[in-house]
C-alpha positions as CSV (number, residue, x, y, z in Angstrom):
1,X,100.1,90.3,63.3
2,X,103.1,88.3,64.6
3,X,103.5,84.6,64.8
4,X,105.0,83.2,68.1
5,X,107.5,80.4,67.8
6,X,108.2,79.8,71.5
7,X,111.6,79.4,73.0
8,X,114.0,78.7,70.1
9,X,117.6,79.5,69.2
10,X,116.5,81.9,66.5
11,X,118.6,85.0,66.0
12,X,120.1,86.6,62.9
13,X,122.9,86.6,62.0
14,X,124.5,83.6,63.5
15,X,128.1,83.4,62.4
16,X,129.4,80.1,61.2
17,X,132.6,79.6,63.2
18,X,135.2,76.9,62.5
19,X,137.0,76.1,65.8
20,X,140.5,74.7,65.3
21,X,142.6,72.8,67.9
22,X,145.4,70.3,68.1
23,X,145.1,67.1,70.0
24,X,147.7,65.7,72.4
25,X,149.6,64.1,69.4
26,X,149.7,67.4,67.4
27,X,146.9,66.4,65.0
28,X,144.7,69.2,63.9
29,X,140.9,69.1,64.4
30,X,138.1,71.4,63.2
31,X,134.5,71.8,64.1
32,X,131.6,74.0,63.0
33,X,129.9,76.1,65.7
34,X,127.1,78.5,65.1
35,X,126.3,79.7,68.6
36,X,129.0,82.2,69.3
37,X,130.0,85.8,69.3
38,X,132.1,88.6,70.8
39,X,131.3,89.0,74.5
40,X,133.9,91.5,75.6
41,X,136.4,93.7,73.7
42,X,139.0,90.9,73.7
43,X,136.8,87.9,74.3
44,X,134.7,85.5,72.4
45,X,132.0,83.2,73.9
46,X,130.9,80.0,72.1
47,X,128.4,77.3,73.1
48,X,130.1,73.9,72.7
49,X,129.0,70.7,74.3
50,X,131.5,68.8,76.3
51,X,131.5,65.6,74.1
52,X,133.3,67.2,71.2
53,X,136.9,66.2,70.6
54,X,137.6,69.9,70.0
55,X,136.5,70.8,73.5
56,X,138.7,68.1,75.0
57,X,141.6,69.4,72.8
58,X,141.3,73.0,73.8
59,X,140.9,72.2,77.5
60,X,144.2,70.3,77.3
61,X,146.1,72.8,75.1
62,X,144.6,76.0,76.5
63,X,144.3,77.4,72.9
64,X,142.1,77.4,69.8
65,X,141.5,79.4,66.7
66,X,138.1,80.6,65.4
67,X,138.0,80.9,61.6
68,X,135.2,82.7,59.8
69,X,133.4,80.3,57.4
70,X,133.0,81.8,53.9
71,X,130.8,81.4,50.9
72,X,133.6,79.7,48.9
73,X,133.9,76.9,51.4
74,X,130.3,76.1,52.5
75,X,130.6,72.4,51.7
76,X,133.8,72.0,53.7
77,X,132.6,74.0,56.6
78,X,129.4,72.1,56.8
79,X,131.4,68.9,56.7
80,X,133.2,70.1,59.9
81,X,129.8,70.1,61.6
82,X,128.7,66.7,60.2
83,X,131.9,64.7,60.8
84,X,133.1,64.2,64.4
85,X,136.8,64.2,65.2
86,X,135.9,61.3,67.6
87,X,135.1,59.0,64.7
88,X,136.6,60.7,61.6
89,X,140.3,61.5,62.4
90,X,141.1,62.6,58.8
91,X,138.2,65.0,58.4
92,X,140.4,68.0,57.6
93,X,142.3,66.0,54.9
94,X,138.9,64.8,53.5
95,X,137.9,68.5,53.2
96,X,141.0,69.2,51.3
97,X,142.1,71.8,53.8
98,X,145.7,72.8,54.6
99,X,146.9,73.7,58.1
100,X,149.6,76.0,59.4
101,X,150.4,76.7,63.0
102,X,149.2,80.0,64.6
103,X,152.1,82.3,65.5
104,X,150.3,83.3,68.7
105,X,148.7,80.2,70.2
106,X,149.1,76.4,70.0
107,X,146.3,75.9,67.5
108,X,145.9,75.5,63.7
109,X,145.0,78.0,61.1
110,X,143.2,76.7,58.0
111,X,144.7,78.2,54.8
112,X,141.5,78.1,52.9
113,X,139.6,80.3,55.4
114,X,141.1,83.8,55.1
115,X,140.1,85.2,58.5
116,X,140.7,83.8,62.0
117,X,141.0,84.7,65.7
118,X,143.8,83.2,67.7
119,X,142.5,82.5,71.2
120,X,143.5,81.4,74.7
121,X,141.0,79.5,76.8
122,X,139.7,81.7,79.7
123,X,137.3,79.1,81.0
124,X,134.7,76.5,80.1
125,X,131.6,75.6,82.0
126,X,130.4,72.0,81.2
127,X,127.0,72.7,82.7
128,X,126.2,75.7,80.4
129,X,128.5,74.5,77.6
130,X,129.9,78.1,77.4
131,X,133.6,78.5,76.3
132,X,135.1,81.9,76.8
133,X,138.3,82.7,75.0
134,X,140.7,85.6,75.1
135,X,141.3,87.0,71.6
136,X,145.1,87.5,71.4
137,X,145.3,88.2,67.6
138,X,143.1,88.6,64.6
139,X,144.6,87.6,61.3
140,X,143.4,88.0,57.7
141,X,144.8,87.0,54.3
142,X,145.7,89.9,52.1
143,X,143.1,88.6,49.6
144,X,140.3,89.9,51.8
145,X,141.8,93.3,52.6
146,X,141.0,96.7,51.0
147,X,143.1,99.6,52.1
148,X,144.7,97.4,54.8
149,X,141.3,96.6,56.4
150,X,139.2,93.5,56.3
151,X,136.6,93.9,53.5
152,X,133.4,91.8,54.1
153,X,132.6,92.0,50.4
154,X,135.8,90.1,49.7
155,X,135.6,87.8,52.8
156,X,132.0,86.8,52.0
157,X,131.3,85.4,55.5
158,X,128.3,83.1,55.9
159,X,125.6,83.0,58.6
160,X,123.5,80.1,59.7
161,X,119.8,80.3,59.2
162,X,118.4,78.1,62.1
163,X,114.8,78.4,60.9
164,X,115.4,76.9,57.4
165,X,118.7,75.0,58.1
166,X,120.5,77.0,55.5
167,X,123.7,79.1,55.1
168,X,123.4,82.6,53.8
169,X,126.2,84.8,52.6
170,X,126.4,88.3,54.2
171,X,127.0,91.1,51.8
172,X,125.3,94.3,51.0
173,X,126.2,97.5,52.9
174,X,123.1,99.3,54.0
175,X,124.4,102.1,56.2
176,X,127.2,103.6,58.2
177,X,127.6,102.7,61.9
178,X,127.8,105.4,64.5
179,X,126.9,108.0,61.8
180,X,123.5,107.4,60.1
181,X,121.5,107.6,63.3
182,X,122.9,111.0,64.1
183,X,120.4,112.4,61.6
184,X,117.7,111.8,64.3
185,X,119.3,114.1,66.8
């Protein structure tokens, strides 16, 4: 028997995304977003309400980064969802994070988070809160690479559990994509 929960934003996994922007004075900002994902081969879509400082920043600059939150930085990444750039201008410093400028867009990279997407704003709809960005580059620190490829076991990305308000680390490999299903032919 199944239990019905009604209309809820329940889906697994929900990546924990840290959106990075610069404000008009060049100050970095970061926010935690869980409702996002790849929507085209070179696009990401994220649900962000218009009141966020990050949204105002990216609409002005036309650029943002999307860093993958990891198990080693749960506290700091959660902080980026608790503290608003509108009221806590030093939230990145309070998290102990260090910033460098993306080589591809006018947005910050967070040294502590080893994987990020450099993005240009395609559009933003304030009615639906949907931001679409063009992915112009993906970068990863060598510490999370194996054989020149991103290794999820080293990256240890986290997912948001909306039912239990928890973060869960992704991990165990259970199959081979575009291969294991062929046994059913």
